[in-house]
C-alpha positions as YAML, in Angstrom:
chain: A
units: angstrom
residues:
- id: 1
  name: UNK
  ca: [78.56, 92.02, 90.01]
- id: 2
  name: UNK
  ca: [75.51, 91.46, 87.89]
- id: 3
  name: UNK
  ca: [75.67, 92.87, 84.35]
- id: 4
  name: UNK
  ca: [72.38, 94.56, 85.25]
- id: 5
  name: UNK
  ca: [73.67, 96.20, 88.42]
- id: 6
  name: UNK
  ca: [74.05, 99.83, 87.41]
- id: 7
  name: UNK
  ca: [74.53, 101.20, 90.89]
- id: 8
  name: UNK
  ca: [77.37, 99.58, 92.84]
- id: 9
  name: UNK
  ca: [77.00, 98.95, 96.56]
- id: 10
  name: UNK
  ca: [78.30, 101.61, 98.91]
- id: 11
  name: UNK
  ca: [81.51, 100.72, 100.74]
- id: 12
  name: UNK
  ca: [82.50, 102.48, 103.92]
- id: 13
  name: UNK
  ca: [85.81, 102.54, 105.76]
- id: 14
  name: UNK
  ca: [85.17, 102.66, 109.52]
- id: 15
  name: UNK
  ca: [87.90, 104.59, 111.33]
- id: 16
  name: UNK
  ca: [88.36, 104.57, 115.10]
- id: 17
  name: UNK
  ca: [90.57, 107.41, 116.30]
- id: 18
  name: UNK
  ca: [93.01, 107.04, 119.21]
- id: 19
  name: UNK
  ca: [90.54, 108.88, 121.45]
- id: 20
  name: UNK
  ca: [87.74, 106.39, 120.63]
- id: 21
  name: UNK
  ca: [85.84, 108.65, 118.22]
- id: 22
  name: UNK
  ca: [84.50, 106.66, 115.26]
- id: 23
  name: UNK
  ca: [83.78, 107.87, 111.74]
- id: 24
  name: UNK
  ca: [82.83, 106.24, 108.46]
- id: 25
  name: UNK
  ca: [84.38, 107.29, 105.18]
- id: 26
  name: UNK
  ca: [82.41, 106.59, 102.02]
- id: 27
  name: UNK
  ca: [84.68, 104.98, 99.43]
- id: 28
  name: UNK
  ca: [83.60, 105.53, 95.85]
- id: 29
  name: UNK
  ca: [84.84, 103.40, 92.95]
- id: 30
  name: UNK
  ca: [87.94, 105.57, 92.49]
- id: 31
  name: UNK
  ca: [88.87, 105.24, 96.16]
- id: 32
  name: UNK
  ca: [88.42, 101.46, 96.02]
- id: 33
  name: UNK
  ca: [91.13, 101.30, 93.35]
- id: 34
  name: UNK
  ca: [93.67, 102.74, 95.78]
- id: 35
  name: UNK
  ca: [92.43, 100.98, 98.92]
- id: 36
  name: UNK
  ca: [95.16, 98.28, 98.96]
- id: 37
  name: UNK
  ca: [97.90, 100.92, 98.72]
- id: 38
  name: UNK
  ca: [96.22, 103.02, 101.41]
- id: 39
  name: UNK
  ca: [95.94, 100.02, 103.76]
- id: 40
  name: UNK
  ca: [99.62, 99.18, 103.15]
- id: 41
  name: UNK
  ca: [100.54, 102.79, 103.98]
- id: 42
  name: UNK
  ca: [98.57, 102.66, 107.24]
- id: 43
  name: UNK
  ca: [100.25, 99.40, 108.21]
- id: 44
  name: UNK
  ca: [103.71, 100.86, 107.51]
- id: 45
  name: UNK
  ca: [102.76, 103.66, 109.92]
- id: 46
  name: UNK
  ca: [101.98, 100.98, 112.57]
- id: 47
  name: UNK
  ca: [98.26, 101.70, 112.39]
- id: 48
  name: UNK
  ca: [96.12, 98.63, 113.09]
- id: 49
  name: UNK
  ca: [93.95, 97.63, 110.14]
- id: 50
  name: UNK
  ca: [91.15, 95.07, 110.49]
- id: 51
  name: UNK
  ca: [89.58, 93.67, 107.31]
- id: 52
  name: UNK
  ca: [87.04, 91.14, 108.58]
- id: 53
  name: UNK
  ca: [85.66, 90.45, 105.10]
- id: 54
  name: UNK
  ca: [89.05, 90.25, 103.28]
- id: 55
  name: UNK
  ca: [87.99, 92.99, 100.87]
- id: 56
  name: UNK
  ca: [91.55, 94.20, 100.33]
- id: 57
  name: UNK
  ca: [92.75, 90.69, 99.38]
- id: 58
  name: UNK
  ca: [89.89, 90.40, 96.88]
- id: 59
  name: UNK
  ca: [90.78, 93.76, 95.34]
- id: 60
  name: UNK
  ca: [94.44, 92.76, 95.04]
- id: 61
  name: UNK
  ca: [93.40, 89.48, 93.39]
- id: 62
  name: UNK
  ca: [91.07, 91.53, 91.15]
- id: 63
  name: UNK
  ca: [88.12, 89.34, 92.09]
- id: 64
  name: UNK
  ca: [84.64, 90.72, 91.79]
- id: 65
  name: UNK
  ca: [82.91, 91.06, 95.12]
- id: 66
  name: UNK
  ca: [79.58, 89.28, 94.96]
- id: 67
  name: UNK
  ca: [76.88, 88.90, 97.56]
...
């Protein structure tokens, strides 16, 4: 993140329900902190999680997400 970037990018969690209905949940900075734990919880419940951009791994590694 740029030191001059005062408004972080919006991050959305796309959820597809068992009946095919899709919704997007807006994750604010507070939610992003708990995203790895939330994903782990979903996986323990045998809910498929797809992270095409490896965002969760970056959060766990505490890397800044750039570009």
